[in-house]
N, C-alpha and C positions, 0 to 999 in steps of 0.2 A: 888084380887091378888095384892100384892105390887110390886113396880118396882124391888125389890131385888129378889122376888120369880118368877118374870116373866122370862121365858126361853130366853137365848141369841139369839136363832135361831128358827124361825118358822118351823114347819114340813109341808111337802107336804102331803096332804091327797090323797091317791091313793086307788082305788078299785081293788083288785086283785081277786075278786070272779070269779071262773071258769078259773083261769089263765092256769092251766095245759091243759084244753080242748082247750082253745083259741090258745095257742102257738103250739099245734100239727097241727092245720089246717090253721092258718092264715099265711100271707106272712113272709118271712125272715125279711123284713123291719120292720114289726110290732114287731117281736121278738126282733130285735135290739133296737127299741124304748122302749119296755117294760123293757129290761135290763138296758137301759140308765136311765129311770125314777127310777128304783130300786136303781141304783148307786147314783142318786141325793138325793133320800130320805135317803138312808143309810148315805151319807156324812153329810147331815144336822143334822140327829139324833146324829151322833158321835160328830160333832162339838158342838152341844148343851150340850153334856155331858162332853166333854174333853177340850173345849176351855179355861175354867178358869185356867187350869194348865199352860198355855203357859206363863203367866206373870212371872213365876219363872224360866223359862228356859233360860240358857245362851249359846250364840253362838259366836264363834270366826270365823271370815272370813278373808281371805287374798288371794293372796298376791301381786296382780298387782295393777294397777291404770293407767287410760288413760284419756286424754282429747278427747272426742268424738265430731267430727265435722260431723254432719249428712248432706249429700248432695244429690241432685237429678241431675243426668247427663242430660244435655239439648239436646233435639232432634232438636227443632226449636225455636229460640228466636224471639218474635214478638214485644217486647218493653222492657223497663227497669223493674227492680224489678222482680215480680213474673209473668210477662207477657211472659210465655214461655210454650212450650209443652215438657214434660220430656220423656226420653227414659224409657218405661214402663217395659220391661222385660230384664233379663240377656241375653237371646238369642239375642235380638235386639242390646244390648250393645256390645256383642261379635262380631256380624256382623259388627257393626260400626268400631270397632277396627281392625278387619281382613281386612276390605276394604282399610285400610291405609298401608298395607304391601307393601314395596318397594316405598312408597310415603311419606306422612306425614299427620298428623291430628291435629286439635285443638279442644279438647273436654272441654266444660265448665262444672264445677261442681258447681251448684247453691247452696249456703248455705241455710239450713233449720233451724238448731238450733245447738248451741254449748253447751255441757253439760258435767258433770262428767261422766266418763265411765270406762270400764274395767269390766270383769266378776265379780270380787270380790266386788267392790263398788256397782254395780247394784244389785247383789244378797243380799248384806248386807242391802241396803236400803229397798229392798222388804221384807226381814225377819223382819226388824224393824217395817215396816208399818203393818205387820201382827200381831205384838205384842210381839215378843221375845226380850230379852235383848241382844244387839249385840255390840261386840267390833271388831275393825278393825285393821289390820296390813298390810301395803303395801306401794306402790309407790304413795304417795300423795304430795311429795315435799321434797327436801333435804335442810335442814337449815330453810326453811320457807314453810309452807303449800301453795300449789297453790290456788289462789283465788276461783276457782270452787269447791275446796274440803274443804274450811274452815268450813262451816256449818256442812257438813258431818263429818268432823274430830271431831268437838266438840260433836256432838250427839253420836258418837261411841267411844269416848275416844281413838282416833286412835293413833297408833304408826307409824310414817312416816319413810320410809326407803330410798327412792330415789325419783328423779323427775319422774312424770308420763310420760308414752309414749303418742304418738299422733296417733289417728285413724281417717282417712277420711272414713266414712261409706256410700257407695253409695247404696241407697235403691231402690228396684224394687218391683213390684207386686208379683213376684215369688221368692223373696229371697233378699239377700244383698251381696255385695262384700266389704270387709274391707281392706283398705290400711293402714298398721301400720308402725310406726317408733318406734323402741324399744331399741335404744342404751342405754338409761338411766337404763333399767331394768337389764343390765349386771352386775351392781354393787350389785345385791341381791345375796349374797352367805351366806353360813352358818357361816364362820368365821366373816363376816361383821355383821351378826345378833348378834353373841356373843359379838362383839366389841361395838355395839351401844345399845344393850338391856341388855345383860348379861345372863348367864346361869340360875342363880337363879330366875331372873325376868321371864324368859321364862317358867321355871318349874311352877312358881306360876300362870302365865297367863293360861297355858294349864290345870292345875289342876282344875281351876274354871269352865271349860266349860262342857256343856252337848253335844255340837256338835262343831266340828272343820272342817271347809271347806277350802281347799286349791285348788284354781282353776286357769285356764289359764296356764297350764303346757307348752303348745306349745310356748308361747311368752316369757318365762323366761328361759334363757339358762341354768342356774345352779340350777333349781328347784329340779331336781332329787337328787343332792348333798345336798340341803337343807332338803329334806325329809329324807335322810339317817342320817343327823345330828340330826333331831328330834328323829328318831328311836334309835340311838345309845346313845344320851346324855340327851335328854329331857324327852321322854316318860317313860323310866325306873324309873324316879324319881317322876312321878306325882301320885296323889291319884288314886287308882284302882277304875274303874267304868266300868264293863263289858257292860253296856248299852250305854256308850258314843259312839256317831256317828262320823265317819270320812267320809267326803264327798269329792270326787275328780271329776274334770271336765277337760277334755283334751284340749278343744277349738281348734278343727280342726287340728289334728296332721299331716296332709299330708306333710307339709314341713320338718318334722323331719324324721330322718333315721329310718329304721326298727329296727335297734339295739337299738336306743334311746327309741323307743316306747316299745319294748319288755322289756327293762330294767325297765322302770317306772311301767309297768303293774305288774312285779314281786315285785317291791317295795310296791305297794298298798297292796299286800297280807300280808306283814309283819306288817301292821297296825292292822290286825286282832288280834294280840296278846294283843292289848290294848283297844279293843272295837269292833264295827261293822262297816265295810267299805261299803259305798254306792258309786258306780261308775255311774255317769250320762253320757249318750251318746245321741247325736242327731242321726238321721237316717244315715247320711253320716259317722259319727264317728263309729257307730255300724258296718257298712259295712266294714270299714277299719280294725277295731279290729278283727272282725269275720274272715276276710280273712287272716290276719296276724297270727291268731291262727291255721290256716290250714283247715278251714271249707269251703265248697262249697257255693257259693252265692245262695240265695233263692229269688223268687219273693216276692214283698211286699204284705202281707196279715196279718190278725190278728193272725192266727195260726203260720205263719212263723216268725212274730215278736217275739212271745212268745218263739219259738224254739231258735232264735238267742240270746235272753236275757238269756235263761236257759243255753245254751252251753257256752256262755262267762262267766257267773257266775261260772259254774262248772269248766271250764278250769283254771280260775284264783283263784278259791277257796275263793270267796268273799261272804259277807253276802247278798248283794243286787246289782243287775244290773238293771238300768232303761234305756229304749230306748224310745225316744220321737220324732217321725216324727211330721210334722206340724199339721196333722189332728187327731192324737190320741196318746196314750202312753201305754207302757207295762212295767211291772217290774217282775223280778224273784227273789225269796228269798227262804229260806229253806222250806217254806210251799207250793211252787208251782209258777205258772206263772199267771199273772193277767193283765186285759186289761180295758182301759177306752176310750170312744170316746171323742173327743175334740170339743169345740165350734168354728169351723173354721170360720175365718174372711176373706172375699173376698177382702176387701179394707181397710187394717189396717192403722191407723194413724202413727204407728211406728212399726218397727220390730226389730231394734237393742235393745237387752236386753230381747227379748221374752224368749229365752232359760234360761237366768239367773233367770227370774221370775218363770219359770217352776221349776227350781231347788230349788228356795227358797220355793215355795209352797209345793213341795214334802218333803223336809227336815223338814220344819216346821210341816207338818202333822205327820211325823215320831216322832218328838219331843213330840207331843201331844199324841201319841199312836194310831193314826187312823189306820184302817185296810188297806191292800194294795189297794183295789178298791177305798176306800174313799181318800187315799193319792193321788192316780193318778187323781181322779176327782178334788180334791182341787188344784193340780198342774196345770192341763190344764185350770182350771178356773182362776187361778192367772195369767197365761200367756194370756189367752183370754181377761180378763178385761184390762190388760196392753196395748195390741196392739190396742184395741178399744179406750182407753181413754188417753194413753200416760202418765199415772200416776200409781204408785204402789197402789194396793188395800189394804183395811183393811179387817178383817174377816167379818165385817158387810157388806161391799161392796160385798164380795163373797157370803154371804148368799142370798142377793137379786139377784145377777147375776146367781147363780146356779139355783134358782127357775125360772128365766125368760128366760134362753137361749133356 
């Protein structure tokens, strides 16, 4: 067999003889593991068949940009540099802050790394690493590209709109707290886009794309108006493509008003006239949206996660809704609801950007035409690889990772 004939991805050899008999009588854990292995095999087989198509797929991502300063809050400093014990959980961090009420406190945030950030740039980097052709538009620098974004801007033929915001991301074992400064993002308005880019150029840019992702709605004050500008002036003029994907991510909308959130959720539905809308939600966001839409809260379980995804999708009349807690993921589309277990990591190297990598994995899988289960499996694998290695994976990396987790 020549290298050209050799499949891109190895297949997992599984023996399913007597599966029906075994799954009737063995434990639920065994059943879950068997389904898990089936998802692995299915994902690798679909990747082997469909991955070559990815090189021709074009994706536009926007529209934020942040300088991420990853920090560890210090519990006890024993010496200079890295000689300290960090505050390991958000609960402990909260208790430390609460104890200062009526007094004062001096909390040290020890720097870990400074890197390019923002939901958009991280998602774009991940999609590009997986093999898609990626363009970027967003807050990478006004007048001059910020040094942290120069290489990224060159690789993505980026259109810079404003100076990036700044985020201090305090990471813990059970999550992260992000302290953001976003004043520069207030300049991103639709009239400003028309002034700096031009309507004709925007129409051409959008026409070329197989997928358009606009993320971090929460942190960009006028993004709803930007979306309306796209809908009213740009999208009616682009080439028709009913398979074009529109991906949206809210990015923790708790600080925005109920009215603002309801407004943008209705705006998402309007994009259905020009393609297929995918709304990505982490578990906290899904709870917020579900409650906002008038549904009663449900305890977390596989079936309840499916119910939440289905009822959000139906209430908003979108093509796909994805919900991704830390340990698993579900999606709902016109064909039903689907679930995939995730490769949970107890001690990640990095967590900032994990959700953006999940989104990149899922959308890239959709671009290739993977089934819902395979798309979810690729998404949790993309995120799982990233938090363990602090780098974005290639499809070959994911091939190995999916087989070994």
